C-alpha positions as a printed Julia matrix, in Angstrom:
218×3 Matrix{Float64}:
 136.68  141.18  131.08
 139.48  143.02  132.71
 139.15  145.28  135.75
 139.69  148.91  134.92
 139.24  150.19  138.49
 140.56  148.45  141.51
 140.32  150.12  144.92
 141.58  148.37  147.94
 140.87  149.4   151.71
 140.5   153.13  150.92
 140.35  155.29  154.12
 139.72  158.99  154.37
 139.5   161.22  157.45
 138.79  164.74  157.94
 139.82  166.06  161.32
 137.99  163.57  163.69
 135.5   162.41  160.99
 136.11  159.09  159.4
 134.42  159.53  156.08
 135.75  156.41  154.26
 136.39  153.2   156.23
 138.11  150.62  154.06
 136.41  150.84  150.7
 136.81  148.12  148.21
 135.63  148.26  144.69
 136.42  146.53  141.38
 134.82  147.73  138.09
 135.19  145.96  134.81
 135.64  147.62  131.36
 132.39  148.67  129.96
 130.46  148.45  133.31
 127.98  151.19  134.4
 127.99  151.18  138.18
 125.92  153.36  140.35
 126.79  154.36  143.97
 123.74  155.26  146.19
 123.32  156.06  149.74
 122.2   158.69  152.19
 123.84  162.21  152.17
 127.09  162.15  154.24
 127.71  158.36  153.64
 131.01  159.25  151.76
 129.87  158.73  148.07
 131.15  161.92  146.66
 134.48  161.76  148.67
 134.95  158.33  147.2
 134.24  159.54  143.66
 136.73  162.37  144.12
 139.29  159.79  145.18
 138.56  157.59  142.14
 139.05  160.75  139.99
 142.41  161.53  141.77
 141.05  164.85  142.77
 141.71  163.88  146.36
 144.08  161.32  147.87
 143.14  158.63  150.4
 144.78  158.43  153.68
 145.41  154.85  153.26
 144.71  152.1   150.64
 145.51  151.54  147.15
 143.83  152.7   143.82
 144.76  151.18  140.4
 143.08  152.64  137.23
 143.86  151.1   133.85
 146.9   149.45  135.33
 148.28  152.6   136.86
 148.75  152.94  140.65
 147.58  156.31  141.11
 148.17  156.47  144.89
 151.94  156.41  143.98
 151.8   159.46  141.59
 152.94  163.05  142.35
 150.57  165.96  141.63
 151.99  166.52  138.19
 151.62  162.92  137.18
 148.05  162.98  138.39
 147.07  166.05  136.46
 148.3   164.38  133.4
 146.85  161.12  134.15
 143.33  162.69  134.78
 143.37  164.52  131.44
 144.17  161.36  129.7
 142.13  158.74  131.56
 139.23  160.29  133.46
 136.14  162.16  132.28
 134.04  164.04  134.9
 130.43  165.01  134.88
 129.05  166.92  137.84
 125.51  167.99  139.01
 126.28  171.44  137.67
 127.65  171.58  134.16
 130.52  174.08  134.85
 130.64  175.25  131.34
 132.58  178.34  130.53
 130.07  180.95  129.62
 132.17  182.94  127.17
 132.84  179.77  125.13
 130.56  178.07  122.64
 129.25  174.48  123.0
 131.96  173.44  120.61
 134.67  175.32  122.36
 133.73  174.06  125.75
 133.93  170.35  124.48
 137.36  171.07  122.79
 139.03  172.42  125.94
 140.42  169.01  127.45
 141.71  168.21  123.99
 143.55  171.6   123.78
 144.95  171.1   127.29
 146.13  167.63  126.01
 147.73  169.38  123.08
 146.03  167.21  120.54
 146.13  168.93  117.08
 143.28  171.59  116.84
 141.72  170.15  113.57
 141.48  166.61  115.21
 140.17  167.93  118.43
 137.33  169.96  116.5
 136.43  167.02  114.48
 136.06  164.61  117.25
 134.1   167.33  119.38
 131.62  167.72  116.43
 131.35  163.94  116.13
 130.39  163.56  119.83
 127.99  166.55  119.84
 126.25  165.0   116.74
 126.16  161.69  118.65
 124.51  163.55  121.52
 122.07  165.18  119.2
 123.59  168.63  119.58
 124.99  169.19  116.03
 122.66  172.3   115.67
 123.96  173.92  118.9
 127.66  173.93  118.12
 127.91  177.78  118.09
 125.51  178.42  121.04
 126.86  179.67  124.34
 125.76  177.9   127.6
 123.04  180.71  128.24
 121.47  179.82  124.99
 121.16  176.18  125.75
 118.56  174.34  127.94
 119.59  172.61  131.28
 119.52  169.26  129.59
 121.52  170.6   126.54
 124.16  172.04  128.86
 124.6   168.79  130.66
 124.97  166.93  127.3
 127.69  169.37  126.35
 129.28  168.53  129.71
 129.06  164.88  128.89
 130.7   165.53  125.29
 133.5   167.33  127.14
 134.04  164.45  129.53
 134.48  161.89  126.64
 136.53  164.15  124.17
 139.84  162.44  125.2
 138.49  158.98  125.1
 138.92  158.46  128.79
 139.11  155.0   130.39
 136.33  155.94  132.75
 133.68  158.55  133.24
 132.87  159.64  136.82
 129.5   161.34  137.33
 128.43  163.09  140.62
 124.64  163.51  140.59
 124.55  164.18  136.75
 120.68  164.56  136.81
 120.41  166.17  140.25
 119.7   169.62  138.78
 117.21  168.52  135.98
 113.4   167.84  135.92
 112.06  164.47  135.44
 111.57  164.49  131.72
 114.99  165.9   131.0
 116.74  163.5   133.54
 115.09  160.46  131.5
 116.62  161.99  128.37
 119.98  162.16  129.96
 119.66  158.6   131.06
 119.14  157.65  127.4
 122.29  159.28  126.34
 124.44  157.78  129.11
 123.17  154.37  128.07
 123.86  155.24  124.52
 127.39  156.11  125.45
 127.73  152.72  127.28
 126.31  150.67  124.47
 128.01  152.37  121.51
 131.55  152.94  122.99
 131.64  150.25  125.83
 132.29  153.22  128.1
 132.91  152.55  131.76
 131.12  154.69  134.21
 130.85  155.08  137.99
 127.84  157.27  138.87
 126.86  158.7   142.33
 123.21  159.25  142.42
 120.06  159.7   144.52
 118.03  158.95  141.45
 116.33  155.45  141.66
 115.59  155.55  137.87
 119.14  156.27  137.03
 120.61  153.57  139.5
 118.13  151.11  137.98
 119.42  151.21  134.51
 123.06  150.55  135.68
 124.77  147.21  135.48
 125.28  147.26  139.21
 123.95  149.3   142.14
 126.11  149.73  145.15
 124.9   151.1   148.5
 127.45  153.08  150.69
 126.62  153.1   154.39
 128.86  155.03  156.87
 131.91  155.1   154.54
 131.95  151.61  153.2
 129.98  149.32  150.82
C-alpha cells in the first residue's frame, strides 16, 4: 500500500517557542490515523502544516507524490482545493447558504461544471443521511447535522486526504458517536485517508493507528 503522506523532520518555531521538533509521519492510502496529546503539544500546528495552511521552518512534506514544501502560495491554494479536505471543531458553514450550497462551494471554486457538482453533493449528503436537509440553512440543522454537512463539503472534490481537527469537540456524547460512525463509513466505503487530531479516546480507538505527540514530536 503506497504512502500518501510523508513528512520528514518537520520543525516549526514561533518566536522563542519550539512547537514542532523534527516530526516524522508516514500515512498509507486508506489509513485512518489519530494524533493525540496534551494541549500545546503541537498537534494542531502539525495538522495545519499537513494541510499546507502553514509552512514548516525546516523539513519536507510530500502528499500524493507532490513536494508541497517547494510550492508557492498560488500553487498551494490550488493543491489544497484538489487534494485536501478539512473538518474543524466548528463547522464554519456559511449561514446564508443551504446545506447543499455549502457542500458545493469547493466544487464551484474548482470550476467543476455546476450540474456535476450538484449531483455529487446530493450523493454525498444522501450517503451521510442528510437527503432531507438539502434546502435547510445551518441555523435549521442540529450540531451533528451541521458537522456532517462540513464533512460532505470536505469530500466534495474527492480529496487525497481528509484532515480533521477535533471534529467532535463541540458535540455531545451521543452525537459524537454518530459522527464516528459516519467517519468510519467514509473510510470503509471510499477507502478515504484521514488524519484526525482529537482529545476523544473513543474516536482515537476506532482509528487504524493512534499516535501521541509529546513536546512537538512523536
